[in-house]
C-alpha positions as protocol buffer text, in pm:
chain_id: "A"
residue {
  index: 1
  type: MET
  ca { x: 12 y: 2 z: -11 }
}
residue {
  index: 2
  type: LYS
  ca { x: 284 y: 229 z: 83 }
}
residue {
  index: 3
  type: THR
  ca { x: 451 y: 151 z: -225 }
}
residue {
  index: 4
  type: ALA
  ca { x: 134 y: 249 z: -463 }
}
residue {
  index: 5
  type: CYS
  ca { x: 90 y: 545 z: -275 }
}
residue {
  index: 6
  type: ILE
  ca { x: 467 y: 680 z: -363 }
}
residue {
  index: 7
  type: ILE
  ca { x: 373 y: 565 z: -700 }
}
residue {
  index: 8
  type: VAL
  ca { x: 22 y: 789 z: -736 }
}
residue {
  index: 9
  type: SER
  ca { x: 235 y: 1054 z: -553 }
}
residue {
  index: 10
  type: LEU
  ca { x: 548 y: 1052 z: -857 }
}
residue {
  index: 11
  type: LEU
  ca { x: 265 y: 1005 z: -1111 }
}
residue {
  index: 12
  type: PHE
  ca { x: 84 y: 1334 z: -1031 }
}
residue {
  index: 13
  type: LEU
  ca { x: 421 y: 1559 z: -985 }
}
residue {
  index: 14
  type: THR
  ca { x: 576 y: 1457 z: -1319 }
}
residue {
  index: 15
  type: SER
  ca { x: 181 y: 1532 z: -1441 }
}
residue {
  index: 16
  type: CYS
  ca { x: 195 y: 1872 z: -1340 }
}
residue {
  index: 17
  type: ASN
  ca { x: 247 y: 2179 z: -1605 }
}
residue {
  index: 18
  type: MET
  ca { x: 593 y: 2235 z: -1513 }
}
residue {
  index: 19
  type: PRO
  ca { x: 746 y: 2543 z: -1756 }
}
residue {
  index: 20
  type: GLY
  ca { x: 977 y: 2383 z: -2021 }
}
residue {
  index: 21
  type: ARG
  ca { x: 1296 y: 2532 z: -2135 }
}
residue {
  index: 22
  type: GLU
  ca { x: 1116 y: 2713 z: -2417 }
}
residue {
  index: 23
  type: ASP
  ca { x: 924 y: 2974 z: -2182 }
}
residue {
  index: 24
  type: ILE
  ca { x: 1272 y: 3131 z: -2117 }
}
residue {
  index: 25
  type: PHE
  ca { x: 1280 y: 3179 z: -2444 }
}
residue {
  index: 26
  type: THR
  ca { x: 1133 y: 3431 z: -2712 }
}
residue {
  index: 27
  type: ASP
  ca { x: 1121 y: 3450 z: -3111 }
}
residue {
  index: 28
  type: VAL
  ca { x: 1247 y: 3790 z: -3186 }
}
residue {
  index: 29
  type: SER
  ca { x: 1144 y: 3889 z: -3593 }
}
residue {
  index: 30
  type: LEU
  ca { x: 1416 y: 4207 z: -3678 }
}
residue {
  index: 31
  type: LYS
  ca { x: 1284 y: 4467 z: -3918 }
}
residue {
  index: 32
  type: ALA
  ca { x: 1554 y: 4701 z: -4055 }
}
residue {
  index: 33
  type: ILE
  ca { x: 1450 y: 5021 z: -4150 }
}
residue {
  index: 34
  type: LEU
  ca { x: 1661 y: 5199 z: -4383 }
}
residue {
  index: 35
  type: PRO
  ca { x: 1680 y: 5631 z: -4383 }
}
residue {
  index: 36
  type: ASP
  ca { x: 1539 y: 5639 z: -4757 }
}
residue {
  index: 37
  type: GLY
  ca { x: 1259 y: 5331 z: -4764 }
}
residue {
  index: 38
  type: ARG
  ca { x: 1489 y: 5101 z: -4996 }
}
residue {
  index: 39
  type: ASN
  ca { x: 1477 y: 4715 z: -4946 }
}
residue {
  index: 40
  type: ALA
  ca { x: 1833 y: 4547 z: -4905 }
}
residue {
  index: 41
  type: VAL
  ca { x: 1828 y: 4246 z: -5047 }
}
residue {
  index: 42
  type: LEU
  ca { x: 2113 y: 4127 z: -4817 }
}
residue {
  index: 43
  type: ILE
  ca { x: 2268 y: 4292 z: -4475 }
}
residue {
  index: 44
  type: THR
  ca { x: 2539 y: 4138 z: -4315 }
}
residue {
  index: 45
  type: VAL
  ca { x: 2626 y: 4256 z: -3980 }
}
residue {
  index: 46
  type: ASP
  ca { x: 3005 y: 4300 z: -3897 }
}
residue {
  index: 47
  type: GLY
  ca { x: 3130 y: 4011 z: -3671 }
}
residue {
  index: 48
  type: ASP
  ca { x: 3320 y: 4258 z: -3385 }
}
residue {
  index: 49
  type: GLU
  ca { x: 3152 y: 4225 z: -3075 }
}
residue {
  index: 50
  type: ASN
  ca { x: 3253 y: 4562 z: -2947 }
}
residue {
  index: 51
  type: VAL
  ca { x: 3069 y: 4739 z: -3246 }
}
residue {
  index: 52
  type: SER
  ca { x: 2773 y: 4493 z: -3335 }
}
residue {
  index: 53
  type: PHE
  ca { x: 2655 y: 4350 z: -3034 }
}
residue {
  index: 54
  type: PHE
  ca { x: 2315 y: 4159 z: -2909 }
}
residue {
  index: 55
  type: ARG
  ca { x: 2353 y: 4142 z: -2546 }
}
residue {
  index: 56
  type: ASN
  ca { x: 2099 y: 4052 z: -2253 }
}
residue {
  index: 57
  type: ILE
  ca { x: 2222 y: 4337 z: -1935 }
}
residue {
  index: 58
  type: ASN
  ca { x: 2124 y: 4051 z: -1701 }
}
residue {
  index: 59
  type: THR
  ca { x: 2337 y: 3732 z: -1822 }
}
residue {
  index: 60
  type: ARG
  ca { x: 2566 y: 3964 z: -2033 }
}
residue {
  index: 61
  type: GLU
  ca { x: 2520 y: 3705 z: -2311 }
}
residue {
  index: 62
  type: ASN
  ca { x: 2588 y: 3818 z: -2653 }
}
residue {
  index: 63
  type: TYR
  ca { x: 2370 y: 3643 z: -2924 }
}
residue {
  index: 64
  type: PRO
  ca { x: 2533 y: 3641 z: -3313 }
}
residue {
  index: 65
  type: TYR
  ca { x: 2321 y: 3820 z: -3554 }
}
residue {
  index: 66
  type: PRO
  ca { x: 2155 y: 3644 z: -3835 }
}
residue {
  index: 67
  type: ARG
  ca { x: 2173 y: 3758 z: -4216 }
}
residue {
  index: 68
  type: PHE
  ca { x: 1882 y: 4033 z: -4267 }
}
residue {
  index: 69
  type: THR
  ca { x: 1712 y: 3886 z: -4636 }
}
residue {
  index: 70
  type: ASN
  ca { x: 1483 y: 4196 z: -4769 }
}
residue {
  index: 71
  type: CYS
  ca { x: 1539 y: 4418 z: -4452 }
}
residue {
  index: 72
  type: MET
  ca { x: 1433 y: 4122 z: -4210 }
}
residue {
  index: 73
  type: ALA
  ca { x: 1553 y: 3887 z: -4007 }
}
residue {
  index: 74
  type: SER
  ca { x: 1454 y: 3605 z: -3682 }
}
residue {
  index: 75
  type: MET
  ca { x: 1650 y: 3477 z: -3393 }
}
residue {
  index: 76
  type: LYS
  ca { x: 1549 y: 3307 z: -3079 }
}
residue {
  index: 77
  type: VAL
  ca { x: 1706 y: 3484 z: -2778 }
}
residue {
  index: 78
  type: GLN
  ca { x: 1647 y: 3452 z: -2376 }
}
residue {
  index: 79
  type: LYS
  ca { x: 1417 y: 3654 z: -2267 }
}
residue {
  index: 80
  type: GLY
  ca { x: 1507 y: 3962 z: -2101 }
}
residue {
  index: 81
  type: VAL
  ca { x: 1630 y: 4314 z: -2156 }
}
residue {
  index: 82
  type: TYR
  ca { x: 1878 y: 4395 z: -2418 }
}
residue {
  index: 83
  type: ILE
  ca { x: 2120 y: 4671 z: -2548 }
}
residue {
  index: 84
  type: LEU
  ca { x: 2209 y: 4612 z: -2868 }
}
residue {
  index: 85
  type: GLY
  ca { x: 2369 y: 4765 z: -3175 }
}
residue {
  index: 86
  type: PHE
  ca { x: 2534 y: 4710 z: -3531 }
}
residue {
  index: 87
  type: ASP
  ca { x: 2749 y: 4819 z: -3836 }
}
residue {
  index: 88
  type: GLY
  ca { x: 2703 y: 4647 z: -4116 }
}
residue {
  index: 89
  type: THR
  ca { x: 2691 y: 4601 z: -4519 }
}
residue {
  index: 90
  type: ALA
  ca { x: 2367 y: 4649 z: -4725 }
}
residue {
  index: 91
  type: ASP
  ca { x: 2359 y: 4503 z: -5057 }
}
residue {
  index: 92
  type: PHE
  ca { x: 2069 y: 4635 z: -5257 }
}
residue {
  index: 93
  type: GLY
  ca { x: 2104 y: 4341 z: -5543 }
}
residue {
  index: 94
  type: ASP
  ca { x: 2135 y: 4640 z: -5810 }
}
residue {
  index: 95
  type: GLY
  ca { x: 2551 y: 4631 z: -5720 }
}
residue {
  index: 96
  type: THR
  ca { x: 2513 y: 4926 z: -5467 }
}
residue {
  index: 97
  type: VAL
  ca { x: 2630 y: 4835 z: -5142 }
}
residue {
  index: 98
  type: ARG
  ca { x: 2638 y: 5073 z: -4842 }
}
residue {
  index: 99
  type: ARG
  ca { x: 2718 y: 5074 z: -4467 }
}
residue {
  index: 100
  type: VAL
  ca { x: 2495 y: 5105 z: -4227 }
}
residue {
  index: 101
  type: ARG
  ca { x: 2460 y: 5177 z: -3888 }
}
residue {
  index: 102
  type: CYS
  ca { x: 2197 y: 5010 z: -3604 }
}
residue {
  index: 103
  type: SER
  ca { x: 2256 y: 5291 z: -3257 }
}
residue {
  index: 104
  type: ARG
  ca { x: 1938 y: 5349 z: -3093 }
}
residue {
  index: 105
  type: HIS
  ca { x: 1922 y: 5059 z: -2859 }
}
residue {
  index: 106
  type: ARG
  ca { x: 2346 y: 5105 z: -2750 }
}
residue {
  index: 107
  type: GLN
  ca { x: 2311 y: 5219 z: -2413 }
}
residue {
  index: 108
  type: PRO
  ca { x: 2054 y: 5090 z: -2104 }
}
residue {
  index: 109
  type: SER
  ca { x: 1864 y: 5360 z: -2066 }
}
residue {
  index: 110
  type: ASP
  ca { x: 1764 y: 5260 z: -2469 }
}
residue {
  index: 111
  type: ALA
  ca { x: 1754 y: 4877 z: -2377 }
}
residue {
  index: 112
  type: VAL
  ca { x: 1467 y: 4743 z: -2532 }
}
residue {
  index: 113
  type: ASN
  ca { x: 1284 y: 4466 z: -2365 }
}
residue {
  index: 114
  type: LEU
  ca { x: 1169 y: 4121 z: -2469 }
}
residue {
  index: 115
  type: MET
  ca { x: 980 y: 3921 z: -2308 }
}
residue {
  index: 116
  type: ASN
  ca { x: 685 y: 3807 z: -2457 }
}
residue {
  index: 117
  type: SER
  ca { x: 727 y: 3423 z: -2691 }
}
residue {
  index: 118
  type: ASP
  ca { x: 704 y: 3654 z: -2987 }
}
residue {
  index: 119
  type: GLU
  ca { x: 866 y: 4003 z: -3034 }
}
residue {
  index: 120
  type: ILE
  ca { x: 871 y: 4242 z: -3344 }
}
residue {
  index: 121
  type: LEU
  ca { x: 1206 y: 4472 z: -3321 }
}
residue {
  index: 122
  type: THR
  ca { x: 1180 y: 4753 z: -3543 }
}
residue {
  index: 123
  type: LEU
  ca { x: 1576 y: 4876 z: -3627 }
}
residue {
  index: 124
  type: GLU
  ca { x: 1606 y: 5198 z: -3762 }
}
residue {
  index: 125
  type: LEU
  ca { x: 1893 y: 5228 z: -3983 }
}
residue {
  index: 126
  type: THR
  ca { x: 2166 y: 5529 z: -4087 }
}
residue {
  index: 127
  type: TYR
  ca { x: 2399 y: 5517 z: -4409 }
}
residue {
  index: 128
  type: LEU
  ca { x: 2765 y: 5560 z: -4313 }
}
residue {
  index: 129
  type: ASN
  ca { x: 3007 y: 5791 z: -4517 }
}
């Protein structure tokens, strides 16, 4: 009888709805907006973490940027508060290539909260000379 009670208790505990690892992550859709409204076929972010970063303020974990295709990209990050910025190269597909920068959220005072399971983040880019 004692064994049966233990088994029933263990079954009950394992059937409880416990948050899974997926609950701590958010799927982020990144939308790059260029100053002149053009569509870049490909935006490649520079790899230097001192200049290009997507950093969780609390854990200090950096996430690599994906390539932007038609000014859109997506990534999965841990939920939290982020500072981010990057320099990169925008290829417009017609032979035109321009250097771009995302700098609006580089400081903790301009950090973004990514707390939902799905987030859309609009990044206003500027051209570099």
